[in-house]
VOTINU-232799 format. One record per atom (N, C-alpha, C, CB): residue in three letters; x, y, z. Coordinates in steps of 0.001 Angstrom, whole numbers, plus 500000, padded with zeros to 6 digits. Each point is the difference from the previous one (the first is absolute). Glycine has a CB too. Layout:
% residues N
ALAXYZ...
% end
This chain:
% residues 219
MET253203497573180722MET499415501353499021MET500632500327498944MET499342500985501681THR500558499089496733THR500909500453499197THR499474501267499288THR500922497682499831SER500244503377500000SER499578501302499865SER500108499938498271SER500911501269502655SER498166499001496904SER499733500353498554SER500012501560499418SER498636497898500320ALA501366502026498374ALA499846501224499927ALA498999500981499835ALA501531499156499588SER497468500879500606SER498616500632500787SER500399500115501225SER498200499011498800ASP502627500837501942ASP499924499945501302ASP501213501459500020ASP499196496801500734LEU501513503618498346LEU501141501066499953LEU499097501130499985LEU502018498830498684PRO498346502625501678PRO499799501122499796PRO500426500352498686PRO500048500300502228LEU498439500633497346LEU500437500188498284LEU500579501287499802LEU498091498654499067GLY502826501379499951GLY500948501534500352GLY501506499994500190GLY498047500678501258GLY502372497857498729GLY501369499819500358GLY500501499122501105GLY499939502028499150THR500502498155501135THR501314498480501021THR499163500435501507THR503630500118498666PRO495834498967501972PRO499742499956501081PRO500179500925500988PRO500187498290499227ASP501225502033500764ASP500499500950500808ASP499938501079499671ASP501069498810500618GLU498787501625497818GLU499767501111499477GLU498545500813500434GLU501580498876498203SER497615500193501516SER498358500237500071SER499642500335501776SER499387497932497575VAL501620500999503559VAL499317500875500794VAL500523501099500648VAL498985498305500156ALA502210501934499430ALA500754501703500304ALA498961500766499618ALA502545499803499394ALA497014499987498892ALA499055500939500195ALA499140499998500356ALA500593500438499090ASP498132498247501405ASP498956500670500706ASP500536500123501632ASP497995498977498171GLN503032501210502299GLN500623500726501201GLN499864501626499629GLN501857497867500605ALA499108502317497914ALA499647500974500217ALA498917500948500282ALA501428499171499269ASP497238500020499557ASP498863501047499742ASP499153499618501064ASP500068500351497444ALA500604498995503414ALA499170499909501203ALA500211501099500834ALA500019497703499919PRO498813503135500621PRO499801501014501098PRO500663499967501453PRO497987500035498773VAL503061500658501335VAL500428499984501370VAL499534500228501257VAL501154500326498789ARG498361499240502165ARG499563500185500901ARG500697500936501467ARG499011497924498564LYS500876503421501300LYS500255500577500677LYS500030499636501187LYS499556501054498619ARG501631499147502259ARG500250499369501559ARG499312501662500887ARG503038497834499530PRO496067502047501145PRO499695501064500806PRO500852500443500776PRO498242499385499869LYS501845502022500340LYS500945500571500393LYS499830499869502092LYS500072501717497016PRO500490498534504030PRO500075499750501170PRO498604500466500413PRO502572500110500212GLY496195499487500414GLY498919500828500512GLY499284500209498367GLY501340501391502593GLU498898498468496376GLU498938500077499047GLU499142499411499768GLU501056500619499412ARG499066497752501210ARG499030499208500106ARG498622499787500706ARG501884499564499487ARG498718501280501932ARG499471500683501057ARG498674500452499093ARG502383500788501609VAL497900500066498247VAL499307501098499533VAL498824499708499160VAL502035501093500158GLN498843497746498529GLN498958499502499431GLN498703499211500152GLN501711500411499339ILE498661498900501716ILE499420499484500761ILE498673500681500505ILE502168499077500283LEU498357502000500450LEU498805500566500513LEU499055500845498934LEU501382500044502212GLN499270500247496580GLN499343500858499056GLN499234499326499567GLN501393501270499491ALA498962496888500329ALA498842498546499650ALA498866500197501033ALA501925497944499304LEU498499502514501860LEU499062498984500858LEU499030501220500231LEU501708497903501373ALA498926504081498218ALA498734500627500190ALA499124500109498568ALA501167501341502073ALA499723498008496936ALA498769500025498968ALA498917498969499641ALA501594501208499211MET498881497850501536MET499129498812500296MET498835500627501152MET502206497975499516LEU497997502595501075LEU499011500407500936LEU499123501123499417LEU501540499316501869GLU498824501623496765GLU499420500536499487GLU499064499322499158GLU501579501355500484GLN498271497302499363GLN498812499042499419GLN498448500727500223GLN501596497657500696PRO497404503202499223PRO498838499682500903PRO499647498293500226PRO499027502481499076GLY500190497595502892GLY499716498664499548GLY501037499185499804GLY498303500802499102GLY502954499396501235GLY500852498767499900GLY499905499136501075GLY501454501159498784GLU498713497749501333GLU500369498181501046GLU501013500661500488GLU499569497436498627ARG501028502140502450ARG500994500224500661ARG501343499473499347ARG498378500044501863VAL501881501074498441VAL501727499882499423VAL500763498850500569VAL500230502534499901THR500824496333499311THR499939498794500084THR502067500662499758THR496644498202498992THR503578500760501928THR501542499793499559THR501065499400498656THR499227499873502233ALA499436499440497242ALA500269499230498585ALA499663500327499259ALA500072498665500437ALA498804502667499868ALA499596501077498742ALA500798500817499916ALA497996499958500108LEU502306500579500639LEU501589500655500867LEU501025500057498549LEU499905498423503066ALA500231500401497537ALA501781499536499114ALA499462499558498396ALA501634498475502571ALA497115501124497072ALA499754499993498956ALA499757501176499007ALA499515498179501106ARG500225502490499804ARG499450501546499023ARG501492500355499764ARG497400501256501266LEU503434498678499748LEU501829500153499721LEU500016499261499533LEU501176500731501349ASP499174498551498159ASP499927498298498731ASP501831499900501087ASP498289500496495784VAL501390499126505375VAL501275499863501016VAL499364498513500791VAL500886503178500513SER499841495673500689SER499608499180500679SER499301501098501287SER501903497825498988GLU497017501103501538GLU500038501036501670GLU501304499962500654GLU497580499393500730ALA502883499467499054ALA501911500215500904ALA500079501012499754ALA501528498247499775ALA498873502448498646ALA500642501398499850ALA499431501268500493ALA500730498974498217LEU497784500709502136LEU499218501001501049LEU500863500373501545LEU497554498762498888TYR502706499539501185TYR499995499830501255TYR501764500333500537TYR497576498099499712ARG503127502043498946ARG501087500595500664ARG500650501886500339ARG500228497395498887HIS498317502616500340HIS499959501731500401HIS499021500509500941HIS500655500404497802PHE498044498714503079PHE499472500049500947PHE499765499129500466PHE499569501356499545ALA500499498499502004ALA499651498590500680ALA498908499927499774ALA501271499790501617SER497849500818498347SER498677499276499599SER498944501192499625SER500440497796501714LYS497945501708497796LYS499812500711499360LYS499345501718501197LYS499766497383497709ALA500240502231503730ALA499608500952500863ALA501305501349499320ALA498823497961502568GLN502297501460497711GLN500833501426499681GLN499793500102498420GLN502087499847502030MET497495499590497057MET499834500614498385MET498917501192500555MET500254497439497955PHE498538502067503322PHE499010501085499485PHE500250501495500939PHE498010497847499281GLU503264501339501798GLU500412501498501155GLU501274500658498556GLU499974498633503837GLY500116501122495452GLY501023501172498912GLY498652500424499269GLY502889498722499335LEU496237500482500546LEU498916501194499231LEU499788501109501599LEU498102497864497653ILE501661501742503206ILE499288500751501279ILE501285501384500141ILE498587497278501645ASP502551501886498477ASP501475501237499668ASP499494500944499823ASP501561498999498908PHE498704500905499012PHE499359500727498882PHE498531500714500376PHE501276498215498428ILE497760501436501824ILE499114500980500605ILE500529501257501092ILE498500497870499612GLU502495501315501720GLU499719501193500834GLU501401500374499115GLU498478499566502872GLN502266500518496906GLN500920500962499496GLN499218501053498869GLN502052498089500454SER497485501467499087SER499358500906498847SER499058501063500844SER499927497928497943VAL498812501262502592VAL499144500587500638VAL500835501295501019VAL498361497521499723PHE502100501960501129PHE500641501121500972PHE501485500512499638PHE498602498873501887GLY501488500864497198GLY501258501435499491GLY499180501117499085GLY502412498181499616LEU496231500875499566LEU499710501678499319LEU499295500341501087LEU499723499965497308ALA499685499346504060ALA499622500751501039ALA500611501343501065ALA499191497752499512GLN502543501890499850GLN500981500383501007GLN500351501453499336GLN501018497394500843GLN498521502655497711GLN500519501061498898GLN499283500694500532GLN500625499234497900VAL497618500366502089VAL499009501217500288VAL499749500415500902VAL499253499574498835ASN501180500278503091ASN500161499966500736ASN501082501490499419ASN499052497168501153GLU502386502547498560GLU500866501160499819GLU499495500943499110GLU501772498703500450ARG497474501163498516ARG499735500895498907ARG498884501105500408ARG500654498032498340GLU498286500984502308GLU498405500684500231GLU500066500885501798GLU498393497344498210GLY501355503760501721GLY500002500246501358GLY498707500056500745GLY501931501077499438ASP496610498553499806ASP498822500076500498ASP500180498649500394ASP498643501801498757PRO500754497863502935PRO499568498623499877PRO498684499530499191PRO501166500051502115LEU498040501150498041LEU498828499075499324LEU500107499549498579LEU498581501182501440GLN502465499655498175GLN500821499667498198GLN500228498466500231GLN501770502524499309ARG498929497664501694ARG500895498408499876ARG499121499169500399ARG502292500520500563CYS496630499492500399CYS499413498633499740CYS498996499846498477CYS500024499830502945ARG499364500964496498ARG499984500130498914ARG500747499060498737ARG499531502006501377ARG501665498558499435ARG500984499753498392ARG500405498254500958ARG501709503477498554LEU498217496236502307LEU500823498344500315LEU498360498986499416LEU502244500642503145VAL496882499901497511VAL499139499671499473VAL499437499125498203VAL500302501889502139ALA499909499600497019ALA500243499987498993ALA500961499254499345ALA499089501612500534LEU502168498410499644LEU500752499257499662LEU500615498458500651LEU500065502360499216LEU499250497560501818LEU499371498275500666LEU499413499438499026LEU499351500470502262LEU499043499905496815LEU499558499408499435LEU500051499712498767LEU499338500442501487GLN501814500962498025GLN500709500405498244GLN501225498811500171GLN499690503386499520PHE500321495829501472PHE501362499148500067PHE499308498463499558PHE501560501562502283GLY497395498480498770GLY499464498538499592GLY498963500019498701GLY500183499300502659GLN499424501508496252GLN499672500707499189GLN500823499195498860GLN499396502247501480LYS502445498281498435LYS500493499883498843LYS500664498535500787LYS500300502864498506ASN499648496605502346ASN500410498644500382ASN498800499010500480ASN502241501137500661PRO497230498560498484PRO498719499335500348PRO500586498426500823PRO498370501314497527GLY502504498114502521GLY500043499080499889GLY500447500088501585GLY500180499410497254MET500594501901502944MET500688500392501244MET498789500546501072MET502408500691498560ALA496743499693501114ALA498411500226500213ALA499213498769500805ALA500050501378497637ARG500221497468501498ARG499569498768500658ARG500809499679501164ARG499220499192497919VAL501878500823502168VAL500947499936500863VAL499244500923501583VAL502225499796497571MET498146501368501974MET499238501011500785MET499092499453501135MET500047501328497919VAL498992498354501032VAL498421499925500789VAL500071498686500783VAL498425501228498030GLY502583497486501281GLY499564499329500488GLY499873498764499370GLY499350501719500984ASP499670498531498110ASP499310498916498647ASP501366498933499609ASP498097502263498541ALA503055498207501570ALA500971499200499497ALA500426498852500954ALA500677501980498695LEU499420498170502442LEU500578499546501718LEU499125499046499692LEU500640501983502003VAL498119498152497828VAL499357498531500579VAL500401498670499642VAL498262501213500038PHE501712497944501305PHE500823498725500384PHE501776500315500090PHE497870498437498609GLU502646503028500687GLU501448500044500621GLU500063500207501346GLU500766500820498106ASN500524499287502215ASN500665499943501434ASN499410501262500352ASN502353498653499804VAL497000501161501735VAL499383500689500408VAL500837501376500826VAL498355497775499791ARG502764502681499830ARG500871500937500302ARG499873500922498917ARG501446498584501303LEU498476501099497498LEU499442500937499055LEU499136500976500042LEU500454498539499244GLN498274500851501190GLN498568500991499903GLN500845500770501787GLN496807497931498323GLU503429501640502191GLU500761500958501072GLU500749500858499911GLU499864498714500783ARG501076501193498063ARG500874500999499757ARG499090501041498696ARG502509498171500811MET496167501252498804MET499484500922499264MET499478501063500932MET499555498382498185ASN499612500585503067ASN499348500936500984ASN500952501264500323ASN498713497916501061LEU502497501902499580LEU501203500949500481LEU499668501055499106LEU501985498379500726PHE498055501250497813PHE500552501388498602PHE498555501076500505PHE501254498116496913PHE497337501124503110PHE499064500787500288PHE499697500476501100PHE499511499165498589ASP500932500585502754ASP500475500284501219ASP501089501532499676ASP499735496938500948LYS501133502518498601LYS500934501393499371LYS499501501370499509LYS501196498230499248ILE497706501224499535ILE499125500760499301ILE499692501116500935ILE499110498110498595GLU500039500973502130GLU498489500497500927GLU501344501165501233GLU497343496677500043ALA503295503141500521ALA501416500392500849ALA500244501334499155ALA501281497348500739ALA499376502609498148ALA499967501216499024ALA499011500812500022ALA501028498878498727LEU498003500709500630LEU498395500844500262LEU499767500746501296LEU498923498153498735ARG501367501258502142ARG499143500111501101ARG501051501028500440ARG498523497586500528GLN503164502283499187GLN500790501429500470GLN499808501068499426GLN501515498954500499HIS497760501070498249HIS500134500833498731HIS498412500595500621HIS501782498430497507LEU497308500823502912LEU498686500944500708LEU500016500645501214LEU498828498607499035ARG502161500900502114ARG499846500659500820ARG501283501140499952ARG498498498008501136GLU501967501807498610GLU501154501480498735GLU498778501529499385GLU501942497170498148ALA496829501853501138ALA499174501082499118ALA499415500524501467ALA499237498801497121GLY500328500439503465GLY499196500166501412GLY500388500882500878GLY499586498004499900ALA501672502374500329ALA500983500444500768ALA500290501647499373ALA501010497225500535ALA498673502653498225ALA500508501738499593ALA498260500311499348ALA503556499903498918SER495703499387501151SER498367500179500412SER500017501243500792SER499262497428500197ALA499409503370499219ALA499238500828500729ALA499084498915500933ALA500067502117498053THR499448497424501824THR499243498700500728THR500220498070499555THR498075502338500082PRO503129497274500486PRO500618499278500098PRO499012498664500491PRO502004501882500195SER498397496817499196SER498842498969499924SER500730499085501110SER498926500108497190ALA500554499380503350ALA500510498850500993ALA499785498864499213ALA499436500989502259ASP499947498495497145ASP499732499196498670ASP500999498813498874ASP498702502322500325ALA502848498735500373ALA500757499339498922ALA500146498322499886ALA501214502251500246GLN498734497450500373GLN500375498398499980GLN498830499338499846GLN501879500063501464ALA496535500283498548ALA499273499673499255ALA500090500187498910ALA499159500027501319ASP501004501496498272ASP500067500133498372ASP500663499122499413ASP499895502034500065ALA501594497930500277ALA500668499794499256ALA500056498021499929ALA501142502928500451SER498241496217500768SER499570499050499758SER498416499891498648SER501463499743502796ALA498202500956497280ALA498679500087498653ALA500429500181498679ALA498515501124501430ILE502442499890498692ILE500565500414498768ILE501423498250499741ILE499446503867500619THR501237495766500488THR500092499284498951THR499082498265500055THR502551501707499797ALA496654498131500878ALA499272499231499672ALA499160499845498113ALA500066500443503031PHE499683501011496594PHE499881500646499238PHE501034499273498566PHE499203502045502114CYS502091498422498109CYS500968499166499095CYS500187498332499719CYS501004502036500768VAL498588497491500432VAL500059498871499877VAL499334499382499457VAL500747500244501226GLY497694500241498683GLY498532499950499385GLY499861500095498873GLY499314500739501471ARG501641500561497926ARG500332500197498481ARG500890498787499304ARG499971502634500547LEU501068497327500794LEU500860499315498994LEU499442498280499956LEU502339501912500582GLN497147497386500677GLN498834498636499637GLN499248500733498942GLN499501498655502519ARG500155501851497338ARG498667500370498338ARG500867499202499110ARG498872502971499995TYR501876498011499860TYR500781500159498788TYR500700498505499492TYR500467502657500839ALA499764496864500356ALA500853498249499632ALA498881499258499833ALA502196499825501560ARG496789499938499070ARG498774499045499911ARG498845500430498633ARG500300499711503005SER500465501442496782SER498684500410498736SER500680499700498395SER498809502428501688GLY502326496705498865GLY501055499449498481GLY500336501431499892GLY498779497713498317PHE502119503276502048PHE500117501301499778PHE499255500702499255PHE501688499511500408ARG497447500173499129ARG498969501166499609ARG499733500937500675ARG499153498753499118ARG500623501468502533ARG499680501259500537ARG501021500705500479ARG498115499221500449PRO502104501891498915PRO501937500268500052PRO499748501064502105PRO501192500897495545PRO499735498466504635PRO499137500438501544PRO500682501654500154PRO499909497009501645ASP500618503820497507ASP499975501560499612ASP498496500467499990ASP502206499826498436GLU496792499376501031GLU499111500299499626GLU499304501213500505GLU500214497888499516HIS499039503403499694HIS499476501216501139HIS500778500167501464HIS497578499470498994LEU503909500375500694LEU500584500358501358LEU499948500919500535LEU501028499011499622GLU498842502357499492GLU500104501417500058GLU498908500171500953GLU500961500637497652HIS498036498930501664HIS498159500161500802HIS500285499012501798HIS497885499554496652ALA502652499466503182ALA500277499193501596ALA501138500698500623ALA499347497507499299LEU500985503220499833LEU501523500562501439LEU499225501485500216LEU503233498873498914ASN496058501410500325ASN499132501336501173ASN498592499562500718ASN500817502034498243ARG499255496926501814ARG499614499322500661ARG500267499342501418ARG499676500207497938LEU501393499517501873LEU500939499219500966LEU500636501521500865LEU500804497328498095LEU499836503344501110LEU500747500851500528LEU500014501511499440LEU501145497908500514PRO497322502620499738PRO499969501264499330PRO500874500862500560PRO497887499721499417TYR502462501889500138TYR501008500947499955TYR499115500319501450TYR501129500875497065
% end
């Protein structure tokens, strides 16, 4: 195959034109260590925020990030491990805030009310995480992921139970129903988050929250 004048780039010798093209091309920065993992988790959470979204595949996730699926697996051994990264974030965020409430709030009943509020507001601010919390995003995924979320809510219930027992011990008319009350309040939280996820994020979980708390946790 012969070359002709039309095969040459315009505007200078071939070497000069290639150099110019390379100079104009955007430089793709290499992510810092750990940065790509965060980007993957952020993209996964964003994809879960799509109302009525289908099951997220690694192919779709890779396409969103403009990388290969093999690139994803250089940072996570499996898709289940990616979801575990989201669950880690949920646990660290919610329990970290709950610890702050415990340290600053002396009234155990108020601690209960604030724990419920922060849990629901976290889900509202993080719609993709809300779908993970109630298990909608975990259907057909590894069973251990749902087990971890079940344990998460068991810990929420245990914290509520402890606060309620403390409130009962300080009350002139202590109640022996702390366990049943904690279970009902936890079920309320799960139900609100589930309704939020399944309504396409149209029904906020903290809707009429003060009224609900007055019924569940009266002063």
